[in-house]
N, CA, C and O atoms as a GROMACS GRO file, in nm:
protein
  476
    1UNK      N    1   0.083  -0.117   0.001
    1UNK     CA    2   0.002  -0.002  -0.002
    1UNK      C    3   0.086   0.125  -0.002
    1UNK      O    4   0.174   0.140   0.082
    2UNK      N    5   0.062   0.215  -0.093
    2UNK     CA    6   0.144   0.336  -0.107
    2UNK      C    7   0.077   0.449  -0.030
    2UNK      O    8  -0.045   0.463  -0.026
    3UNK      N    9   0.164   0.530   0.033
    3UNK     CA   10   0.108   0.648   0.100
    3UNK      C   11   0.107   0.770   0.005
    3UNK      O   12   0.056   0.876   0.041
    4UNK      N   13   0.166   0.753  -0.117
    4UNK     CA   14   0.171   0.862  -0.212
    4UNK      C   15   0.044   0.859  -0.292
    4UNK      O   16  -0.012   0.753  -0.318
    5UNK      N   17  -0.004   0.978  -0.331
    5UNK     CA   18  -0.127   0.985  -0.411
    5UNK      C   19  -0.095   0.935  -0.551
    5UNK      O   20   0.020   0.940  -0.593
    6UNK      N   21  -0.199   0.884  -0.627
    6UNK     CA   22  -0.177   0.833  -0.761
    6UNK      C   23  -0.122   0.946  -0.851
    6UNK      O   24  -0.134   1.065  -0.821
    7UNK      N   25  -0.059   0.900  -0.965
    7UNK     CA   26  -0.010   0.992  -1.064
    7UNK      C   27  -0.129   1.066  -1.123
    7UNK      O   28  -0.235   1.008  -1.147
    8UNK      N   29  -0.108   1.192  -1.144
    8UNK     CA   30  -0.215   1.278  -1.192
    8UNK      C   31  -0.191   1.304  -1.351
    8UNK      O   32  -0.089   1.353  -1.397
    9UNK      N   33  -0.292   1.265  -1.420
    9UNK     CA   34  -0.288   1.290  -1.564
    9UNK      C   35  -0.326   1.430  -1.593
    9UNK      O   36  -0.410   1.489  -1.526
   10UNK      N   37  -0.263   1.484  -1.697
   10UNK     CA   38  -0.291   1.620  -1.738
   10UNK      C   39  -0.423   1.626  -1.817
   10UNK      O   40  -0.442   1.554  -1.916
   11UNK      N   41  -0.511   1.713  -1.772
   11UNK     CA   42  -0.638   1.725  -1.834
   11UNK      C   43  -0.658   1.876  -1.867
   11UNK      O   44  -0.626   1.965  -1.789
   12UNK      N   45  -0.711   1.898  -1.984
   12UNK     CA   46  -0.743   2.040  -2.024
   12UNK      C   47  -0.866   2.085  -1.943
   12UNK      O   48  -0.949   2.002  -1.908
   13UNK      N   49  -0.877   2.214  -1.912
   13UNK     CA   50  -1.001   2.256  -1.838
   13UNK      C   51  -1.127   2.213  -1.893
   13UNK      O   52  -1.221   2.187  -1.818
   14UNK      N   53  -1.139   2.203  -2.032
   14UNK     CA   54  -1.264   2.167  -2.094
   14UNK      C   55  -1.290   2.018  -2.091
   14UNK      O   56  -1.394   1.973  -2.140
   15UNK      N   57  -1.197   1.937  -2.034
   15UNK     CA   58  -1.211   1.800  -2.017
   15UNK      C   59  -1.253   1.754  -1.877
   15UNK      O   60  -1.267   1.635  -1.851
   16UNK      N   61  -1.273   1.849  -1.790
   16UNK     CA   62  -1.292   1.812  -1.646
   16UNK      C   63  -1.421   1.730  -1.626
   16UNK      O   64  -1.431   1.659  -1.527
   17UNK      N   65  -1.514   1.737  -1.712
   17UNK     CA   66  -1.642   1.660  -1.688
   17UNK      C   67  -1.617   1.509  -1.709
   17UNK      O   68  -1.699   1.426  -1.668
   18UNK      N   69  -1.500   1.472  -1.774
   18UNK     CA   70  -1.473   1.336  -1.794
   18UNK      C   71  -1.394   1.271  -1.686
   18UNK      O   72  -1.373   1.150  -1.686
   19UNK      N   73  -1.350   1.352  -1.592
   19UNK     CA   74  -1.268   1.305  -1.477
   19UNK      C   75  -1.360   1.250  -1.367
   19UNK      O   76  -1.462   1.309  -1.334
   20UNK      N   77  -1.321   1.133  -1.310
   20UNK     CA   78  -1.398   1.077  -1.201
   20UNK      C   79  -1.368   1.140  -1.069
   20UNK      O   80  -1.257   1.188  -1.047
   21UNK      N   81  -1.462   1.140  -0.984
   21UNK     CA   82  -1.449   1.192  -0.850
   21UNK      C   83  -1.334   1.121  -0.776
   21UNK      O   84  -1.324   0.998  -0.781
   22UNK      N   85  -1.248   1.195  -0.710
   22UNK     CA   86  -1.141   1.133  -0.638
   22UNK      C   87  -1.012   1.114  -0.721
   22UNK      O   88  -0.906   1.085  -0.666
   23UNK      N   89  -1.024   1.129  -0.853
   23UNK     CA   90  -0.914   1.102  -0.943
   23UNK      C   91  -0.812   1.221  -0.930
   23UNK      O   92  -0.853   1.336  -0.918
   24UNK      N   93  -0.681   1.190  -0.932
   24UNK     CA   94  -0.582   1.296  -0.940
   24UNK      C   95  -0.572   1.355  -1.072
   24UNK      O   96  -0.578   1.285  -1.173
   25UNK      N   97  -0.556   1.489  -1.075
   25UNK     CA   98  -0.559   1.553  -1.206
   25UNK      C   99  -0.466   1.671  -1.201
   25UNK      O  100  -0.445   1.732  -1.096
   26UNK      N  101  -0.407   1.705  -1.322
   26UNK     CA  102  -0.333   1.831  -1.334
   26UNK      C  103  -0.403   1.913  -1.448
   26UNK      O  104  -0.446   1.858  -1.550
   27UNK      N  105  -0.412   2.042  -1.424
   27UNK     CA  106  -0.467   2.127  -1.524
   27UNK      C  107  -0.413   2.272  -1.510
   27UNK      O  108  -0.326   2.299  -1.427
   28UNK      N  109  -0.462   2.360  -1.589
   28UNK     CA  110  -0.411   2.490  -1.590
   28UNK      C  111  -0.528   2.594  -1.620
   28UNK      O  112  -0.638   2.556  -1.659
   29UNK      N  113  -0.499   2.724  -1.601
   29UNK     CA  114  -0.588   2.828  -1.633
   29UNK      C  115  -0.547   2.961  -1.581
   29UNK      O  116  -0.454   2.971  -1.502
   30UNK      N  117  -0.615   3.064  -1.625
   30UNK     CA  118  -0.587   3.199  -1.578
   30UNK      C  119  -0.670   3.222  -1.450
   30UNK      O  120  -0.790   3.199  -1.447
   31UNK      N  121  -0.600   3.270  -1.346
   31UNK     CA  122  -0.668   3.294  -1.218
   31UNK      C  123  -0.763   3.415  -1.239
   31UNK      O  124  -0.718   3.527  -1.263
   32UNK      N  125  -0.891   3.391  -1.230
   32UNK     CA  126  -0.991   3.508  -1.250
   32UNK      C  127  -1.049   3.548  -1.116
   32UNK      O  128  -1.102   3.659  -1.104
   33UNK      N  129  -1.042   3.466  -1.016
   33UNK     CA  130  -1.092   3.516  -0.883
   33UNK      C  131  -1.026   3.425  -0.774
   33UNK      O  132  -0.982   3.312  -0.797
   34UNK      N  133  -1.025   3.488  -0.654
   34UNK     CA  134  -0.980   3.418  -0.535
   34UNK      C  135  -1.057   3.469  -0.415
   34UNK      O  136  -1.058   3.589  -0.386
   35UNK      N  137  -1.122   3.375  -0.346
   35UNK     CA  138  -1.193   3.414  -0.223
   35UNK      C  139  -1.118   3.352  -0.103
   35UNK      O  140  -1.143   3.236  -0.069
   36UNK      N  141  -1.028   3.425  -0.041
   36UNK     CA  142  -0.951   3.367   0.067
   36UNK      C  143  -1.034   3.324   0.191
   36UNK      O  144  -0.989   3.235   0.265
   37UNK      N  145  -1.150   3.383   0.216
   37UNK     CA  146  -1.236   3.346   0.323
   37UNK      C  147  -1.302   3.209   0.300
   37UNK      O  148  -1.346   3.144   0.394
   38UNK      N  149  -1.308   3.168   0.173
   38UNK     CA  150  -1.355   3.034   0.137
   38UNK      C  151  -1.254   2.932   0.087
   38UNK      O  152  -1.281   2.816   0.056
   39UNK      N  153  -1.124   2.992   0.082
   39UNK     CA  154  -1.014   2.913   0.029
   39UNK      C  155  -1.049   2.850  -0.109
   39UNK      O  156  -1.034   2.730  -0.134
   40UNK      N  157  -1.097   2.943  -0.196
   40UNK     CA  158  -1.148   2.902  -0.326
   40UNK      C  159  -1.097   2.992  -0.435
   40UNK      O  160  -1.108   3.114  -0.426
   41UNK      N  161  -1.039   2.928  -0.543
   41UNK     CA  162  -0.990   3.003  -0.656
   41UNK      C  163  -1.067   2.957  -0.779
   41UNK      O  164  -1.115   2.844  -0.785
   42UNK      N  165  -1.079   3.046  -0.877
   42UNK     CA  166  -1.141   3.010  -1.004
   42UNK      C  167  -1.038   3.029  -1.119
   42UNK      O  168  -0.982   3.137  -1.135
   43UNK      N  169  -1.015   2.922  -1.197
   43UNK     CA  170  -0.931   2.932  -1.311
   43UNK      C  171  -1.016   2.932  -1.431
   43UNK      O  172  -1.126   2.876  -1.429
   44UNK      N  173  -0.969   2.995  -1.540
   44UNK     CA  174  -1.051   3.003  -1.659
   44UNK      C  175  -0.955   2.977  -1.780
   44UNK      O  176  -0.838   3.015  -1.781
   45UNK      N  177  -1.010   2.911  -1.878
   45UNK     CA  178  -0.937   2.889  -2.003
   45UNK      C  179  -1.034   2.890  -2.120
   45UNK      O  180  -1.148   2.846  -2.108
   46UNK      N  181  -0.987   2.941  -2.234
   46UNK     CA  182  -1.072   2.946  -2.351
   46UNK      C  183  -1.034   2.834  -2.445
   46UNK      O  184  -0.917   2.802  -2.466
   47UNK      N  185  -1.142   2.773  -2.502
   47UNK     CA  186  -1.123   2.665  -2.606
   47UNK      C  187  -1.246   2.666  -2.699
   47UNK      O  188  -1.360   2.662  -2.655
   48UNK      N  189  -1.216   2.672  -2.826
   48UNK     CA  190  -1.313   2.678  -2.928
   48UNK      C  191  -1.422   2.784  -2.905
   48UNK      O  192  -1.542   2.761  -2.913
   49UNK      N  193  -1.365   2.900  -2.876
   49UNK     CA  194  -1.453   3.019  -2.850
   49UNK      C  195  -1.542   3.014  -2.729
   49UNK      O  196  -1.632   3.097  -2.712
   50UNK      N  197  -1.515   2.913  -2.643
   50UNK     CA  198  -1.596   2.905  -2.520
   50UNK      C  199  -1.507   2.914  -2.400
   50UNK      O  200  -1.393   2.867  -2.404
   51UNK      N  201  -1.555   2.973  -2.292
   51UNK     CA  202  -1.484   2.996  -2.171
   51UNK      C  203  -1.511   2.880  -2.074
   51UNK      O  204  -1.626   2.850  -2.043
   52UNK      N  205  -1.405   2.815  -2.027
   52UNK     CA  206  -1.426   2.700  -1.934
   52UNK      C  207  -1.366   2.741  -1.796
   52UNK      O  208  -1.257   2.799  -1.790
   53UNK      N  209  -1.436   2.712  -1.689
   53UNK     CA  210  -1.392   2.747  -1.555
   53UNK      C  211  -1.364   2.616  -1.474
   53UNK      O  212  -1.431   2.514  -1.490
   54UNK      N  213  -1.265   2.628  -1.389
   54UNK     CA  214  -1.224   2.519  -1.302
   54UNK      C  215  -1.220   2.585  -1.163
   54UNK      O  216  -1.158   2.690  -1.141
   55UNK      N  217  -1.290   2.517  -1.069
   55UNK     CA  218  -1.287   2.565  -0.926
   55UNK      C  219  -1.189   2.486  -0.846
   55UNK      O  220  -1.182   2.363  -0.853
   56UNK      N  221  -1.112   2.560  -0.768
   56UNK     CA  222  -1.004   2.501  -0.690
   56UNK      C  223  -1.016   2.530  -0.544
   56UNK      O  224  -1.028   2.647  -0.507
   57UNK      N  225  -1.014   2.429  -0.459
   57UNK     CA  226  -1.001   2.444  -0.315
   57UNK      C  227  -0.861   2.466  -0.278
   57UNK      O  228  -0.779   2.378  -0.304
   58UNK      N  229  -0.824   2.579  -0.217
   58UNK     CA  230  -0.684   2.612  -0.194
   58UNK      C  231  -0.633   2.592  -0.050
   58UNK      O  232  -0.520   2.630  -0.017
   59UNK      N  233  -0.717   2.532   0.036
   59UNK     CA  234  -0.687   2.523   0.177
   59UNK      C  235  -0.549   2.459   0.203
   59UNK      O  236  -0.480   2.500   0.296
   60UNK      N  237  -0.509   2.360   0.123
   60UNK     CA  238  -0.384   2.291   0.148
   60UNK      C  239  -0.258   2.360   0.092
   60UNK      O  240  -0.146   2.316   0.119
   61UNK      N  241  -0.276   2.466   0.016
   61UNK     CA  242  -0.168   2.539  -0.045
   61UNK      C  243  -0.150   2.681   0.007
   61UNK      O  244  -0.065   2.756  -0.041
   62UNK      N  245  -0.230   2.717   0.107
   62UNK     CA  246  -0.225   2.847   0.167
   62UNK      C  247  -0.128   2.853   0.276
   62UNK      O  248  -0.102   2.750   0.338
   63UNK      N  249  -0.068   2.969   0.306
   63UNK     CA  250  -0.103   3.100   0.232
   63UNK      C  251  -0.028   3.113   0.102
   63UNK      O  252   0.084   3.064   0.091
   64UNK      N  253  -0.086   3.178   0.005
   64UNK     CA  254  -0.019   3.215  -0.112
   64UNK      C  255  -0.066   3.347  -0.153
   64UNK      O  256  -0.169   3.395  -0.107
   65UNK      N  257   0.016   3.412  -0.245
   65UNK     CA  258  -0.018   3.548  -0.286
   65UNK      C  259  -0.073   3.537  -0.427
   65UNK      O  260   0.004   3.526  -0.522
   66UNK      N  261  -0.206   3.539  -0.441
   66UNK     CA  262  -0.266   3.522  -0.570
   66UNK      C  263  -0.240   3.641  -0.667
   66UNK      O  264  -0.242   3.758  -0.627
   67UNK      N  265  -0.215   3.609  -0.790
   67UNK     CA  266  -0.195   3.714  -0.897
   67UNK      C  267  -0.312   3.696  -0.994
   67UNK      O  268  -0.310   3.609  -1.081
   68UNK      N  269  -0.415   3.781  -0.977
   68UNK     CA  270  -0.531   3.776  -1.064
   68UNK      C  271  -0.490   3.812  -1.206
   68UNK      O  272  -0.428   3.914  -1.233
   69UNK      N  273  -0.530   3.719  -1.295
   69UNK     CA  274  -0.500   3.733  -1.438
   69UNK      C  275  -0.378   3.655  -1.488
   69UNK      O  276  -0.351   3.648  -1.608
   70UNK      N  277  -0.300   3.592  -1.385
   70UNK     CA  278  -0.190   3.514  -1.421
   70UNK      C  279  -0.223   3.372  -1.442
   70UNK      O  280  -0.324   3.324  -1.391
   71UNK      N  281  -0.140   3.300  -1.516
   71UNK     CA  282  -0.166   3.164  -1.548
   71UNK      C  283  -0.115   3.076  -1.429
   71UNK      O  284  -0.008   3.100  -1.374
   72UNK      N  285  -0.195   2.976  -1.395
   72UNK     CA  286  -0.158   2.878  -1.289
   72UNK      C  287  -0.174   2.732  -1.331
   72UNK      O  288  -0.260   2.696  -1.412
   73UNK      N  289  -0.089   2.650  -1.274
   73UNK     CA  290  -0.097   2.503  -1.286
   73UNK      C  291  -0.144   2.459  -1.157
   73UNK      O  292  -0.101   2.507  -1.052
   74UNK      N  293  -0.240   2.359  -1.163
   74UNK     CA  294  -0.293   2.296  -1.032
   74UNK      C  295  -0.281   2.148  -1.038
   74UNK      O  296  -0.310   2.088  -1.142
   75UNK      N  297  -0.241   2.086  -0.932
   75UNK     CA  298  -0.241   1.946  -0.918
   75UNK      C  299  -0.317   1.904  -0.795
   75UNK      O  300  -0.289   1.951  -0.685
   76UNK      N  301  -0.409   1.818  -0.811
   76UNK     CA  302  -0.497   1.773  -0.694
   76UNK      C  303  -0.596   1.670  -0.732
   76UNK      O  304  -0.598   1.613  -0.841
   77UNK      N  305  -0.679   1.650  -0.631
   77UNK     CA  306  -0.789   1.549  -0.654
   77UNK      C  307  -0.927   1.618  -0.684
   77UNK      O  308  -0.966   1.718  -0.625
   78UNK      N  309  -0.992   1.553  -0.777
   78UNK     CA  310  -1.116   1.614  -0.819
   78UNK      C  311  -1.239   1.562  -0.734
   78UNK      O  312  -1.259   1.443  -0.710
   79UNK      N  313  -1.312   1.659  -0.692
   79UNK     CA  314  -1.444   1.628  -0.625
   79UNK      C  315  -1.548   1.727  -0.691
   79UNK      O  316  -1.560   1.728  -0.814
   80UNK      N  317  -1.616   1.803  -0.617
   80UNK     CA  318  -1.696   1.909  -0.673
   80UNK      C  319  -1.599   2.018  -0.725
   80UNK      O  320  -1.629   2.087  -0.823
   81UNK      N  321  -1.485   2.034  -0.658
   81UNK     CA  322  -1.376   2.124  -0.697
   81UNK      C  323  -1.248   2.038  -0.694
   81UNK      O  324  -1.248   1.926  -0.643
   82UNK      N  325  -1.142   2.094  -0.749
   82UNK     CA  326  -1.011   2.034  -0.736
   82UNK      C  327  -0.956   2.071  -0.600
   82UNK      O  328  -0.947   2.189  -0.566
   83UNK      N  329  -0.920   1.974  -0.525
   83UNK     CA  330  -0.855   1.999  -0.391
   83UNK      C  331  -0.708   2.009  -0.421
   83UNK      O  332  -0.644   1.906  -0.440
   84UNK      N  333  -0.652   2.127  -0.427
   84UNK     CA  334  -0.518   2.149  -0.474
   84UNK      C  335  -0.417   2.102  -0.367
   84UNK      O  336  -0.424   2.134  -0.248
   85UNK      N  337  -0.320   2.022  -0.422
   85UNK     CA  338  -0.196   1.984  -0.348
   85UNK      C  339  -0.075   2.082  -0.393
   85UNK      O  340   0.016   2.115  -0.317
   86UNK      N  341  -0.087   2.120  -0.518
   86UNK     CA  342   0.014   2.212  -0.574
   86UNK      C  343  -0.064   2.317  -0.654
   86UNK      O  344  -0.152   2.282  -0.732
   87UNK      N  345  -0.032   2.440  -0.634
   87UNK     CA  346  -0.096   2.550  -0.705
   87UNK      C  347   0.010   2.656  -0.738
   87UNK      O  348   0.039   2.742  -0.655
   88UNK      N  349   0.068   2.650  -0.862
   88UNK     CA  350   0.181   2.732  -0.893
   88UNK      C  351   0.145   2.830  -1.001
   88UNK      O  352   0.074   2.798  -1.096
   89UNK      N  353   0.195   2.950  -0.984
   89UNK     CA  354   0.185   3.056  -1.090
   89UNK      C  355   0.293   3.027  -1.192
   89UNK      O  356   0.411   3.012  -1.160
   90UNK      N  357   0.245   3.020  -1.318
   90UNK     CA  358   0.332   2.989  -1.428
   90UNK      C  359   0.317   3.098  -1.537
   90UNK      O  360   0.328   3.069  -1.656
   91UNK      N  361   0.292   3.220  -1.495
   91UNK     CA  362   0.265   3.325  -1.586
   91UNK      C  363   0.394   3.339  -1.684
   91UNK      O  364   0.509   3.333  -1.639
   92UNK      N  365   0.368   3.356  -1.810
   92UNK     CA  366   0.474   3.365  -1.905
   92UNK      C  367   0.492   3.237  -1.986
   92UNK      O  368   0.561   3.234  -2.087
   93UNK      N  369   0.426   3.127  -1.937
   93UNK     CA  370   0.431   3.000  -2.006
   93UNK      C  371   0.352   3.017  -2.137
   93UNK      O  372   0.242   3.073  -2.137
   94UNK      N  373   0.406   2.969  -2.247
   94UNK     CA  374   0.335   2.969  -2.373
   94UNK      C  375   0.222   2.857  -2.361
   94UNK      O  376   0.253   2.738  -2.364
   95UNK      N  377   0.096   2.896  -2.346
   95UNK     CA  378  -0.012   2.800  -2.328
   95UNK      C  379  -0.039   2.715  -2.448
   95UNK      O  380  -0.074   2.598  -2.436
   96UNK      N  381  -0.022   2.774  -2.565
   96UNK     CA  382  -0.037   2.699  -2.691
   96UNK      C  383   0.062   2.586  -2.701
   96UNK      O  384   0.030   2.475  -2.742
   97UNK      N  385   0.187   2.620  -2.662
   97UNK     CA  386   0.297   2.516  -2.664
   97UNK      C  387   0.270   2.410  -2.556
   97UNK      O  388   0.291   2.291  -2.577
   98UNK      N  389   0.224   2.456  -2.443
   98UNK     CA  390   0.186   2.356  -2.330
   98UNK      C  391   0.079   2.261  -2.377
   98UNK      O  392   0.086   2.141  -2.350
   99UNK      N  393  -0.021   2.314  -2.448
   99UNK     CA  394  -0.130   2.225  -2.498
   99UNK      C  395  -0.068   2.128  -2.603
   99UNK      O  396  -0.101   2.009  -2.602
  100UNK      N  397   0.013   2.172  -2.685
  100UNK     CA  398   0.078   2.086  -2.789
  100UNK      C  399   0.161   1.981  -2.717
  100UNK      O  400   0.157   1.865  -2.756
  101UNK      N  401   0.235   2.014  -2.617
  101UNK     CA  402   0.317   1.916  -2.545
  101UNK      C  403   0.229   1.812  -2.473
  101UNK      O  404   0.262   1.694  -2.472
  102UNK      N  405   0.120   1.854  -2.413
  102UNK     CA  406   0.025   1.759  -2.348
  102UNK      C  407  -0.031   1.668  -2.455
  102UNK      O  408  -0.040   1.548  -2.429
  103UNK      N  409  -0.069   1.715  -2.573
  103UNK     CA  410  -0.124   1.627  -2.676
  103UNK      C  411  -0.016   1.528  -2.721
  103UNK      O  412  -0.044   1.410  -2.741
  104UNK      N  413   0.105   1.576  -2.736
  104UNK     CA  414   0.219   1.492  -2.777
  104UNK      C  415   0.244   1.378  -2.676
  104UNK      O  416   0.268   1.263  -2.712
  105UNK      N  417   0.236   1.418  -2.546
  105UNK     CA  418   0.264   1.317  -2.438
  105UNK      C  419   0.145   1.214  -2.439
  105UNK      O  420   0.169   1.096  -2.416
  106UNK      N  421   0.027   1.255  -2.463
  106UNK     CA  422  -0.082   1.161  -2.470
  106UNK      C  423  -0.059   1.065  -2.578
  106UNK      O  424  -0.070   0.944  -2.555
  107UNK      N  425  -0.027   1.111  -2.698
  107UNK     CA  426  -0.002   1.030  -2.818
  107UNK      C  427   0.109   0.923  -2.779
  107UNK      O  428   0.094   0.803  -2.805
  108UNK      N  429   0.216   0.972  -2.719
  108UNK     CA  430   0.326   0.885  -2.680
  108UNK      C  431   0.277   0.765  -2.584
  108UNK      O  432   0.306   0.647  -2.604
  109UNK      N  433   0.204   0.808  -2.484
  109UNK     CA  434   0.152   0.707  -2.391
  109UNK      C  435   0.053   0.615  -2.456
  109UNK      O  436   0.054   0.496  -2.423
  110UNK      N  437  -0.033   0.660  -2.546
  110UNK     CA  438  -0.123   0.571  -2.612
  110UNK      C  439  -0.048   0.471  -2.700
  110UNK      O  440  -0.080   0.352  -2.701
  111UNK      N  441   0.056   0.521  -2.776
  111UNK     CA  442   0.132   0.440  -2.860
  111UNK      C  443   0.205   0.336  -2.776
  111UNK      O  444   0.212   0.219  -2.815
  112UNK      N  445   0.258   0.374  -2.664
  112UNK     CA  446   0.336   0.287  -2.571
  112UNK      C  447   0.246   0.176  -2.518
  112UNK      O  448   0.288   0.062  -2.504
  113UNK      N  449   0.116   0.214  -2.486
  113UNK     CA  450   0.025   0.118  -2.432
  113UNK      C  451  -0.013   0.013  -2.538
  113UNK      O  452  -0.047  -0.101  -2.506
  114UNK      N  453  -0.007   0.055  -2.662
  114UNK     CA  454  -0.036  -0.041  -2.774
  114UNK      C  455   0.080  -0.119  -2.812
  114UNK      O  456   0.070  -0.203  -2.901
  115UNK      N  457   0.202  -0.095  -2.746
  115UNK     CA  458   0.321  -0.174  -2.774
  115UNK      C  459   0.386  -0.124  -2.907
  115UNK      O  460   0.464  -0.198  -2.968
  116UNK      N  461   0.357  -0.007  -2.949
  116UNK     CA  462   0.418   0.044  -3.071
  116UNK      C  463   0.564   0.084  -3.047
  116UNK      O  464   0.607   0.099  -2.933
  117UNK      N  465   0.638   0.103  -3.154
  117UNK     CA  466   0.776   0.151  -3.150
  117UNK      C  467   0.785   0.297  -3.182
  117UNK      O  468   0.709   0.348  -3.265
  118UNK      N  469   0.878   0.364  -3.119
  118UNK     CA  470   0.899   0.508  -3.143
  118UNK      C  471   1.047   0.516  -3.203
  118UNK      O  472   1.135   0.435  -3.173
  119UNK      N  473   1.063   0.618  -3.288
  119UNK     CA  474   1.195   0.640  -3.327
  119UNK      C  475   1.203   0.657  -3.474
  119UNK      O  476   1.311   0.677  -3.529
   0.00000   0.00000   0.00000
């Protein structure tokens, strides 16, 4: 029995509805609001001309100095909200390149699971 949480798969904010409760997840978004009295942050990301919001419980990562409008990466377990274990400001990261890298990583893992060769 491991005391470490399970590995968290990277999910885009618009994919959160496909994540099961209790599953570890990594995602990103622009911090659009933070309510310290509720230990709650809201991340937002745009995809296909639609705005997607992710709600984050920040109690395990406080205190932190929120930068409204900055990009953040979050790692945690999904329930009604993501219970953050890690909540990092990554402002300046090229989000289009991050999305491309996530897609490439997924392709690699899918191919590896099928027993395919790379190179």
